[in-house]
C-alpha positions as CSV (number, residue, x, y, z in Angstrom):
1,M,0.1,-0.1,0.0
2,Y,0.9,3.6,-0.2
3,L,-0.5,6.7,1.5
4,Q,-0.4,10.1,0.4
5,L,-1.3,13.1,2.4
6,I,-3.0,15.6,0.3
7,R,-3.6,18.4,2.8
8,N,-5.3,18.7,6.5
9,A,-7.0,15.5,7.0
10,T,-7.5,14.7,3.2
11,L,-5.7,11.3,2.3
12,K,-5.6,9.3,-0.9
13,L,-5.0,5.5,0.1
14,H,-4.0,2.7,-2.5
15,Y,-4.8,-0.3,-0.6
16,A,-5.5,-3.8,-1.8
17,G,-5.7,-3.0,-5.3
18,H,-8.0,0.0,-4.8
19,V,-7.9,4.0,-4.3
20,L,-9.6,5.3,-1.4
21,L,-10.0,9.1,-0.6
22,I,-10.6,10.1,2.9
23,D,-12.1,13.5,4.0
24,P,-11.8,15.4,0.9
25,F,-11.3,19.1,1.6
26,F,-10.5,20.9,-1.7
27,A,-11.2,24.9,-1.0
28,P,-8.5,27.2,-2.1
29,K,-6.2,28.9,0.0
30,H,-7.9,31.8,2.0
31,S,-11.5,31.0,0.6
32,R,-13.1,30.1,4.1
33,P,-13.4,32.3,7.3
34,S,-10.7,32.2,9.9
35,F,-11.5,30.1,13.1
36,T,-9.0,32.4,15.5
37,G,-8.8,35.9,13.5
38,K,-5.3,35.1,12.4
39,S,-6.0,34.0,8.9
40,P,-8.6,33.1,6.4
41,N,-8.6,29.1,6.0
42,P,-7.2,27.1,4.5
43,T,-3.8,28.8,5.2
44,V,-1.9,26.7,2.4
45,E,-3.1,25.6,-1.1
46,L,-3.5,22.1,-2.4
47,P,-0.4,20.7,-3.2
48,I,-1.8,19.1,-6.5
49,P,-4.6,19.9,-8.8
50,I,-8.1,18.4,-7.7
51,E,-8.2,16.3,-10.9
52,Q,-5.2,14.7,-9.8
53,I,-6.6,13.9,-6.4
54,L,-9.3,12.3,-7.8
55,D,-7.6,10.4,-10.3
56,R,-8.6,6.5,-10.2
57,V,-10.5,7.2,-6.9
58,E,-13.1,4.3,-6.2
59,M,-14.4,5.1,-2.9
60,V,-14.5,8.0,-0.6
61,F,-14.8,7.9,3.7
62,V,-16.1,11.0,5.2
63,S,-15.6,11.1,8.9
64,H,-17.8,14.0,9.9
65,L,-19.2,17.0,8.2
66,H,-17.1,20.1,9.3
67,A,-16.1,22.2,6.5
68,D,-12.4,21.2,6.6
69,H,-13.1,17.6,6.2
70,F,-16.0,17.7,3.4
71,D,-16.5,21.2,2.0
72,P,-18.5,22.8,-0.8
73,V,-15.9,22.6,-3.3
74,A,-15.8,18.6,-2.5
75,W,-19.5,18.7,-2.7
76,E,-19.1,19.8,-6.3
77,R,-16.1,18.0,-7.7
78,V,-16.3,14.6,-6.0
79,P,-17.9,12.3,-8.6
80,K,-21.5,11.6,-7.2
81,Q,-21.9,8.1,-8.1
82,L,-18.9,7.0,-6.1
83,P,-19.6,4.8,-3.0
84,L,-19.1,7.1,0.0
85,F,-19.1,5.8,3.7
86,C,-19.6,7.9,6.6
87,Q,-20.9,7.7,10.2
88,P,-24.7,7.4,11.2
89,G,-26.5,10.5,11.1
90,D,-24.5,12.2,8.4
91,E,-26.0,10.4,5.4
92,T,-29.1,12.4,5.0
93,T,-27.1,15.7,4.5
94,I,-24.5,13.7,2.3
95,R,-27.4,12.4,0.0
96,E,-29.2,15.9,-0.2
97,K,-25.8,17.1,-1.8
98,G,-26.3,14.7,-4.6
99,F,-24.5,11.7,-3.7
100,E,-26.0,8.4,-5.0
101,Q,-24.4,5.7,-2.8
102,V,-24.0,6.8,0.6
103,T,-23.6,4.1,3.3
104,P,-23.6,4.6,7.2
105,I,-21.4,2.6,9.1
106,D,-22.8,1.3,12.2
107,T,-20.2,-1.0,13.1
108,A,-18.3,-2.4,10.0
109,V,-18.7,-2.9,6.4
110,E,-16.9,-4.7,3.6
111,W,-16.4,-3.1,0.2
112,N,-14.3,-5.1,-2.5
113,G,-12.3,-7.1,0.1
114,I,-11.7,-4.4,2.3
115,S,-13.1,-4.1,5.6
116,L,-14.0,-0.7,7.4
117,T,-14.5,-0.7,11.1
118,R,-15.9,2.6,12.6
119,T,-14.1,3.6,15.6
120,I,-15.2,6.1,18.2
121,G,-13.3,9.5,18.8
122,H,-13.7,12.5,20.8
123,H,-13.3,16.1,19.2
124,G,-12.3,17.5,22.5
125,L,-13.4,16.7,26.1
126,G,-16.3,18.2,28.2
127,E,-18.0,21.3,26.9
128,V,-15.9,21.7,23.7
129,E,-17.1,18.1,22.5
130,Q,-20.6,19.4,22.7
131,I,-19.8,22.3,20.3
132,M,-17.8,20.0,17.9
133,R,-20.2,16.9,18.1
134,N,-19.9,13.6,16.9
135,V,-16.7,12.5,14.8
136,C,-15.3,8.9,14.0
137,G,-12.2,7.1,12.9
138,V,-11.8,3.9,10.7
139,V,-9.9,0.7,10.8
140,I,-9.0,-0.6,7.3
141,R,-7.9,-4.3,6.9
142,A,-7.5,-6.4,3.8
143,V,-5.7,-9.6,3.3
144,G,-2.0,-9.1,2.5
145,E,-2.2,-5.3,3.5
146,P,-1.2,-3.6,6.9
147,T,-3.8,-2.8,9.1
148,V,-4.5,1.0,9.1
149,Y,-5.9,2.6,11.9
150,W,-7.0,6.3,10.9
151,A,-8.1,7.8,14.3
152,G,-9.6,11.0,12.8
153,D,-10.2,14.3,14.5
154,T,-9.9,13.1,18.2
155,V,-7.8,13.7,21.3
156,I,-6.3,11.0,23.1
157,C,-8.8,8.9,25.0
158,E,-10.0,5.8,26.3
159,E,-11.5,4.6,23.0
160,V,-8.2,5.4,21.1
161,R,-6.1,3.7,23.6
162,S,-8.5,0.6,23.2
163,V,-8.3,0.4,19.5
164,I,-4.4,0.5,19.6
165,A,-4.3,-2.2,22.1
166,S,-7.2,-4.4,20.7
167,V,-6.2,-3.9,16.9
168,Q,-2.4,-3.8,17.0
169,P,-2.6,-1.7,14.0
170,D,0.5,-1.7,11.6
171,V,-0.2,2.1,10.8
172,I,-1.7,4.9,12.7
173,V,-2.7,8.3,11.3
174,T,-3.2,11.0,13.9
175,H,-4.4,14.6,13.6
176,S,-1.7,16.3,15.3
177,C,-1.9,19.9,15.1
178,G,-3.2,20.8,18.6
179,A,-6.1,22.7,17.2
180,Q,-7.8,24.6,19.7
181,W,-11.5,25.9,20.0
182,S,-13.1,28.5,22.3
183,I,-15.6,27.5,25.3
184,S,-18.1,29.7,27.1
185,S,-15.6,30.8,29.5
186,G,-13.4,32.1,26.7
187,A,-10.8,29.4,27.4
188,R,-9.5,27.5,24.4
189,E,-9.6,23.8,24.5
190,L,-7.8,21.1,22.6
191,I,-10.0,19.5,20.0
192,V,-7.5,17.2,18.1
193,M,-3.9,15.7,19.5
194,D,-1.0,17.9,20.2
195,A,2.5,17.0,20.4
196,A,2.3,15.2,23.7
197,Q,-0.7,13.3,22.7
198,T,0.8,12.1,19.6
199,L,4.2,11.0,21.1
200,E,1.7,8.9,23.6
201,V,0.2,7.2,20.6
202,C,3.9,6.5,19.5
203,R,4.3,4.8,22.9
204,L,1.1,2.8,23.0
205,A,1.8,1.5,19.3
206,P,3.1,-1.8,18.6
207,A,6.9,-1.7,18.2
208,T,6.9,-2.3,14.5
209,A,4.0,0.2,14.0
210,I,4.6,3.5,12.1
211,V,2.6,6.5,13.3
212,I,1.8,9.3,10.6
213,A,1.0,12.8,11.8
214,A,-1.5,14.7,9.5
215,H,-4.0,17.5,9.9
216,M,-0.9,19.9,10.3
217,E,-0.2,23.5,9.1
218,A,-3.4,23.9,7.2
219,L,-5.9,25.7,9.6
220,D,-5.4,28.9,11.7
221,H,-6.5,27.3,15.0
222,A,-3.6,24.9,14.9
223,T,-1.1,25.4,17.7
224,V,1.5,22.7,16.7
225,T,3.9,22.9,13.6
226,R,5.6,20.0,12.1
227,A,8.8,21.4,13.2
228,D,7.5,21.6,16.7
229,L,6.2,17.8,16.4
230,R,9.7,16.7,15.2
231,S,11.5,18.8,18.0
232,A,9.3,16.9,20.5
233,A,9.8,13.5,19.0
234,A,13.4,13.9,19.0
235,A,13.5,15.1,22.7
236,A,11.4,12.1,23.5
237,G,13.8,9.5,21.7
238,I,11.2,8.7,19.2
239,S,12.7,8.0,15.8
240,T,11.6,9.2,12.2
241,A,11.0,5.5,11.5
242,Q,8.5,5.2,14.0
243,L,6.8,8.6,13.6
244,F,6.6,10.1,10.0
245,I,5.6,13.7,9.4
246,P,4.6,14.1,5.8
247,D,4.6,17.5,3.8
248,D,1.5,18.2,1.9
249,G,1.6,16.1,-1.2
250,E,4.1,13.7,0.1
251,S,3.4,9.8,0.0
252,V,4.8,6.8,2.1
253,K,5.1,3.4,0.7
254,L,4.7,0.6,3.2
255,L,5.3,-3.2,2.4
256,Y,4.2,-5.7,4.8
């Protein structure tokens, strides 16, 4: 298999002879509102044209309906006839956008020999999670392929720890920019993993697993840069062989 980080959470996964697209976010640079007043979003352009991103894509997975994971440009550009999998509760809205083959994953589904198991995440804890609402991740399996756990928009939590312990994934994709959101008190709370939580995932992961840090340097509510995460990993003795921090457009090939 090989995995290509497009931008933010958007991934293109070549897996078991098929091409999967995760959380398509195609908005041009600075075309959407700021989250913090620092900058319009996204803060960077797509690294490759949309036509190239969509080339050979056969299936789409959408973890939740926040606009940095499934945006109006993607609604228009992703072919409506492609099979699209989502969390329960999002299917009606997605069908209203014209998508023809929308399947909510209650627990697990199989598509062309690939198993997709929905996982629970927490898009922050406490009050901020009520604002962010439900999100999910996915475990992807197929015969002869590494097991991939794409954790999605979640902080570290018991559900994440449980998936890592029970599934023993070969590849774990984290969202590691340390994004924060304001709550009623005016405080800003963590809504995805930061550097410390990403390093905890590295420690929890099987010894042979690779952790891939995504969802970085694309939105103005991020608090952790790639350089920050690399420095924290080096200080903690976590190698670049265990924690891979790809640039936008970069691919990693994994043979098992």
